[in-house]
N, C-alpha and C positions, 0 to 999 in steps of 0.2 A: 784267629787272634781276636779275643773278646775285647770289645771297646765300649765303654760307657761315654757317650758323646755329650753328656750333660751332668757334670758334677760341679757343685759350687764350692771350689776351694778358693776362697777370697778372704781378705782381711776383715772378718766380722767385727773386730774391735773398732773398725772405721764406720760401722753403721751408726750414723749420727742422729738418726730418727729414733727416739726412745721406744715408741710403740712398735716399730719394726724389730728392734733388738729384743724386746720382750716377747714378741711373737715367735722369734727363732728359739729363744730359751724355753718357752712353754712347749713348743711342738717337737723339740729335739732333746730327748732325755740324756743323750751323750754329748751335750753341747761342749763341755769342757774338753772332752777328747777330740771333738771336731776342731776346737781352737788350736790344739796341739798340731793337728794335721795341717792346718792353714799356715802355721809358722814353720813347720819342718817338712820339706818334701821327702826326706829320708823316712820319716815316720809314716807319711801317707803311702809311700811306695811299699813299705812293709804291710800296711793295711790292704793295699791292692793285692799283694801276694796271698794274704790270708783268705780273701774272698774269691780269688780266682779271676782277677781282672788284669788283662794285659796292658791296656791303654786307657787313659782318661782324658777327656777334653775339659779343661778347667775354665768354667764360665764365670764372667763377671760383667757388670754393666754399671756405668756411671749414671746415677739417677738421683741427683741432690734433692729434688722436691719430695720424693716418696720415701726411699730408703735412707737418704742422706749420703749415699756413696758419692764422693766427689770425683772429678776428673783426676787423671794422674795415676790410674791403676795399671797402666800398660807396662811401665818399667817393672813394677812388682811382679806382674804376670810373667814377663819374659825371664826375670831373674829366677823365679821359682822353678820354671820348666827347665832351666839349665842343668838341674840335677840329673835328669834323664830325658833328653828331648825326644827320644823315640817312644817313650811311654807316657810322658806328660805333654799334652798338646795345648799350647798356650792360646788364650783368647784375649782379644783387645776390645776396647769400648771407646765410644766417642759420643758426647752430647753437644750438638751444635750450639745450643743456647748458652752453654757454660764453658765454651772454649775461647780463650783469648786470641788464639791463632789457629784456626781450623786446619789450614793447609799444613802447618808445622806438626800438628797432632796426627794428621793423616800420614804424613811422611814418617813420623816416629813409629807408627804401627808397622809400616813396611820395613823400616830400618831395623827394628827389633826382631823382625822375623816372626811376628805373631801369625798364627795359622788359622784364625777365625776372628770375625768381628761380630759382636752381639749388639743387636738393637732391641730395646725393651719398650715398645710403645706405651703400654699402660702405666709404666713407671716413669718413662721419660716425657710422657704427655705430648706426643705428636704422632701423626699417622705415618706409616712407612713411605707413603707417596707424596709427602708434603713438599718435595722438590718441585712438584707441579704447581704449587701455589706460593712459591717464594723462598722456601728453605733450600737454597741452592747448595748449601754445604752438604746436604745429603747426596745430591747428584755427584759432587766431587768425591765423596766417600765411596759411593757405589762404583763409580767409574774407575777409581784407583784400585778398589778391590777386584773388579773385573779384569783389569789390565795386569794385575799381579797374581791372579789365580788364588785369591783369598776368599773363601766362602763367607757369606753373611747369614747369620742366624737371627730370626725374628721371633720374639715371644708372641705366641698366638694363644688365645684362650684366656679365661678370667684369672685375676689375681686377687688374693684376699689381704694383701698388705694394706695397712691403713693409708689412705690417700690415693691409692691406685684408681685410675679411671678406665673402666673396662670397655668403653666405646672405642678406644684405640686398639683393642686386641683382636678385632675381627680380621681374619686372614685375607679377606677379599681385597684389602688395600695393598697387599703384596702382589696382586695380579699385575698392576701397573709396573712394578719394579721388574717382574719377570719378563714383561713385554719389552720394556725400554732398555734392559741390560741382559740380553739373551745369553751371553757367555758367563754371566755371574752365577755361581752355584749358590742356591738359596736353600736354607733349612727352616722349615716351619716347626719351631719348638712346641712340644705338647700337642701337636695335631689339632689345635683349635678347641681342645676340650674345655668345658663340657657342653658348649653351645654351638660350635661351628665345625664339627667334625666332617660333615658332608662338604662344606666349603673347602676344607683342607684336602680332603680326598680328591675333589674335583681339580684343585690347582696342581696337585702332584701328578695327576694323570694328564692334565692339559699341557703342562710346560715341561720340556725336556730338562730344564735347569732347576726345577723345584723338587726338593726332598722334604722329608719330615722326620722328627724323632718322636718317640712315644713316652718321653719322660713325664713323670708325675701323674701318669694315667695308671690307676690301680690295675695290675694285670688281670684281676678277676673281671674287670669291666672292659678290657681292651677289645675283645671280639664283639662285644655289644656295640661299642663305639665304631669299630671298623670291621664289620662282618666280612668284607672282601679284602682284608689285610694282605692275604697271600698274593693278590694281584699286584700289589705295589711293594712287595718285600724288597725288590731290587732298588727301591728308592726310600727305604725306611731304615732307621737306625735305632738301636736300643739306647735308651738314656734313662737314668734313674731320677734325676733332680735332687739327689741326696746332697746335703742334709736339709733340704728345703722342707717347708711345712708339709706334713703328711707322709714323708718318706723317712722312716726312722732307721732303716738298716739297709745297707748296700747289698749285702749277700742275700738278704730276704727278697729284695727286688729282683735280683738275678735268678734266684731259685724259683720264684713265682712265675717269671716269664717262661722258664724252661718247662714248667708243668702244663702250659697251655696246649690244647689239642690242635697243634700245628705240626706239619711235617718237619722232620729234622733238617731238611734242606732249607726250608723257610726260616726256621729258628737260627740256623748258622748264618744265613744271609743277613738277618736283622741284627744278630749279636756281633757281627764283625765284618762280613764281606762288603756290605754297603759302605761302611766307614772307611774301608781300605780304598775305595774308589774316590773318596773325598780327601783322605790323607794317606797317600800310598806308603809312606815310610815314617 
């Protein structure tokens, strides 16, 4: 079952930061088609059929300072996935500084049945471990996710969006989260590329609860970034980051990965089997 664990199906018309919206339009030549997919789950499911994709994890993140995305995306994400909950895996988001009632927002994520929580440190402008220095809302979020079996994905690696602060993107700060919440399934999005791949590889190997995805890494560079990728295939998931900057075509991303000099068993593990351990149905 082929799963793309990192697809940005989110309301791009709510990108309130004009430079961020312009970046998306400039980098994605099929932007108008993408907008149709974000509005119509039926249209996106047909697109998934065309490219040979069984399941997609629909990523979003509230980041008012950088992209302009407000809080309140969770109900939209849950409603979109209702079209086919087995194929469309919904993702929730929370920004502690922009929540009027953090506990209510956390409870909403659980009540809506969202199946992933995305934390985007370089866009949300805090470190993943800031619960150790006063941001107790993060501790509440991680503990609730851990208790309810909801994985948490962290953006790791640089961002080119205007206003992003890349000091927050080093995956080493997730090490504390993995230690303090050992039953929480953690996904390092983008494998720390292009600066912190060794750190991401170390964390995946060190912690039983840490996984990574390979989204937004050009397949041609993947084995340069992770020459020992086969060793962690059981904890690695395919992701495209489509239609994000630099990822123009979903089928092309899939086909390029399949052309890599990896064993078929490793490819099958990364393309789907690992994701089935994260989201079994």
